[in-house]
N, C-alpha and C positions, 0 to 999 in steps of 0.2 A: 725357105730351107735353113733348120740345123744341120749340120756338118753332123757325117754318117762315123758314130763312132764304135763301130764293126768293122770297120774294115782291115782287113787285115788283123783280124786282133782272134788271138785264142780266146776259148770256150771249156775254161775250165771249170771254174764254180760263178754261182748264183750271186755271192758276196760280191764279189766283183762287180757287180753293176748297179749302180742308185734308181733310184724309182724314174726317174724321167728317161736312163736308159734301156727298161723295161719298156716302160711304153712306148719307146720308140721303136722297138722287134713288135710290138703289141699291133700299133698304126703301120708298122711296114706289112704286118700281114696282109692287112686287108687291103691296103694298096694291092700287094703283090698278087692275092686272092683277085683283083678284079680285074688285072690286067688281063688280054685276048690274048690269047696263046702267041701268036705272031710275035709278040711283044715280050711276052715271058719267056720267049724262047731262046730269046736273045742274052739274056744274064747272065749263062751260066756255056754260049757257043765256044766252043774248043776248051772246053777246062774238064779237069777231071778230079774226081770227087776220090781218095783212095780210104780202106776204111781197114781195122785190123780188128778182129773182134777173139779175144780170149775165152771169152765166157758166151755162153749162147743167147741170140737175137731171133726174135723174128721183126716187132713193130719197127725197132726202132732199127737199126739193121735197114729192110725193106722201105720205110718212111725216108728215108736218107735217099736212098737210090732210086726210088719213084721221085722224092723231093729233086735231086739232081738233073735226072731225065725229063721233068718238065720244066727245068730251066733251060734245057737244047745241052747239055753236059754228059759227060757220064761217067758211068764206075768202076771203078778195080780193086781190087780185094783181098783180104783172106778171112773167109766165114768157116774154114776147119781147118785145125790148125794140124792136123794129121795130113794134109795135103800141101803143107808149108816147110821152111827150112828150119820153124821154131821146131818140130818137132825132131827137126837133127840135131838143137841144141842152140840156133840162135840164139842171139839176146834180143831184148826188146831195143837197147839201144841202137844195134843193127839192123833191125827189122823196121823201127822208126826209120832212121840214115838212106835206107834201102828206097821203102815207100814216098820218102818227100823226096826223093829225083826223080817218079811218075806222077805225083801230083801237088795240085796247088792247092787243097785244103784235104787236111787228114782227118776220119773221123775213127777213136779208140774208146775201148771198152777193155778194161785188163783186170783180175782179181787184188790186184795190192793199191793199198791206197799212194794217194800221193804221186800214182803211175804216169796219169795224164798232166800233171806238172813237170813232172820229169823231160817226159818227152818233147812240151811244150819248149824246154831249153836245149832242147837238142836238133827242133824242125825248123828249117828255114820257111816252113809256110804254117799259118794257122791250123792249131789241134782244136778239137772237138770232142770233151768228153761226153764220150756216152756212157760211162758209167766206171768208177773209181774205187773197186774193193767196197767197203762199205760205208763210203765217203759224202760221192753226190753223184746227181743226173740232173746237170743244170739244161739241158736241152726240153727233159720229162721235165721239170718245175715252170716252164715257160710256157711248152703247150696245157700244163694243167689248169695253171695261171689262167692264158687267155681262153680256153674252155670255160671256166667261169665265166670269165666276162663277159663273153656271146650269151652262152647262156642264164644266166644270172642277173645280167645288165651292170655288174661293178664287183668290185672287189672291199671295198670298205663294206663296215658295216653288215658284215654275212656273220652269219654264228656256224662255225666247218668242223665236224667231228672227223678226226681221222684213226681209222681202226683198224688193230691189226698186228702185225709186228710192227715195231715201232723201233725196236736194238736194230736188228739188221736192215731196215730197209730205207737204202739210201737214196727213195725217190721222196720220200721225208721230210729229210735234213732239206735235201736242196728248195720242197716246197715250203717250208716254214721259212728259211731263209728269205725267198722271195716275199713271202707272205708279211716279212716285218717288216715291209715299206707301204701296209695298209693297216687301217682299222678293225683290224679282225679277232672275233672269240673263236679261241680254240679250244677244242677238246680232245683228249688226248685219251682214246683208249683203246686198253692191251693187258692182256693179262701181266701181272707182277714183274714174272722172267723175262717179258721183251719190251719194258717199258723201255722208254726216249734212253738214248746216253746221256745224261747229265751235263756232261762238260764241253758236249755237242750243240748247244743252247746256250751257253754263259756270253755269247755275243748278241745273243736276241732276246736272251730272257725280259729286258727292260724296255721291250718295244711291242712284245706280241702278248696279250690277254689268254692266258693258257690255265687251263683243269684237266689235271688226272684223273682217270676213272679207269673199273676194272672191266664194272656193269654199261652194256651200250644202254641199258634202257634209263640210265640217267640222262643222257641226254636227248635221244628221238624229242620228244616232245619238245626243244627247241634249236634242233639243229636243220641248217640252212639247205645243207650239202655233208652226204657221209660220202669220206674218202674213203676205199678200201685198200687194205695190202693183204697180198699174199703171205702166208708164214713160210719164211726164204729154209728148207729145209736146206741147202747145198750147204749153208753158214751158220749151221748146227755144227757146234764140236762134237755134241756128242747127240746120237740121234736118239738114244731113249729123252733125250732134254724133248726134243721135237715132237715124239706122240703122246707128251703130256699135254702139249699145247697145241696140238695138231685140231681144229675145226673150234674153236674155241668160238667163231664169230660166225654167223651165215647169214644173212643179209635175204630173204625169202619176201613171199606177198604179208605171212603174218608180221615183221617188220616194219614193211609201210602200211600197215594197219593202226601203225601206235605210233608213229612218224604224221609230218606237215602234208598235206596232199599232194606240195606242191618241191617235196626233198628233193633234191638231184643226190643221183649215186654215180660216183668215179671210180674207175679203177685204172692203172698202169697198166694192168694185165702182163702174163697169163693170169686166167683164176683157175685154180682149182675146187676149191669146196665151200669158197668166202661170199659167193653170191649163184643163189639157185640160178636155173635159167630159166624156172619162170617166171623170174619178172622181166624179162630180154624183152617184152613187146610192151612192158609200161613206158609210158613218159618222164619217170622216175630216172630211167635206167640210160645215161650218156655216155657209158666207159666205150659205144663204137662209135659215137661224135667223136667224142676227145681223139681215139685211134687217127680218125678222119682229119683231124684240127691238128693233130702231128706230124703229118705231110705239108701240110700247108705254111707251119710258123716255120718248119726246117727249110722250106722252100725260102723264105722268107729272111733266115736268117744265115742262109747261105750267098744269098744275093746281097745282102749285105756286105758280106766279108771278101766278096770278088768285088764289087764292084764300090768306088767313090760315093757315086749317086745312083738313085732309082730313078726311074720315071715317074711321072705323075705326079 
């Protein structure tokens, strides 16, 4: 068995990992998912996950807590800044230093770019970036890619449309960096004002086959998968600019009628109005499966970070 490259290692950017390491995580997720509860609960027994969320979160925080519990560990942390010393003016550096004393691994979400890299330099224990500004969300990309692999059977030779807020959506950037390790056709669909930030694609523009569009209908006939993102009101400096683009795209039954019969619809969630609830019951809607895979992948990732070797 190959050495575990994730033991005691920070998870800050998906760009830090090569294809072999990504697939190591996917394989580990399969293995951990197959373990009996008694075996699985030994992987984090007596260990503590600490989390600090400077921005709201439901799925990421709860899936990490559920993942740690499934490994036999516990979780402590800050989900509401108003009930923490951050409200009193405590710096990020001091908050990290303190929670580092009580935890074996730390999950951090922060509105500033570079925050997780900074935290990793301070912490003795490994840091997981759960969202840093508009930069990245690496574990979301890992679970997204794992979802594609499980639902489509491969990551190569797919046509993937990524739709919505491509300027501010950090999940988009991490996903693109990860998919750059595979032979994938990417269609970026957004209003012109929310187009992808070109400087962020500098490292991958020669690896990915990318086309940009403003009309979703242009890509529907060939898309194997549509990855939908929320237009993020909270990141707009001018609310009037948000109002101009809100509701630009809505995936509904009419959309599915124009798409491939087996097209898969994904979304990192939460959704607002970009996917109609009318398609939740369809075989195409896999966004809740995606959220479920998130717990399994994060459990495997935590197990890898806390143990030099996994059973099986």
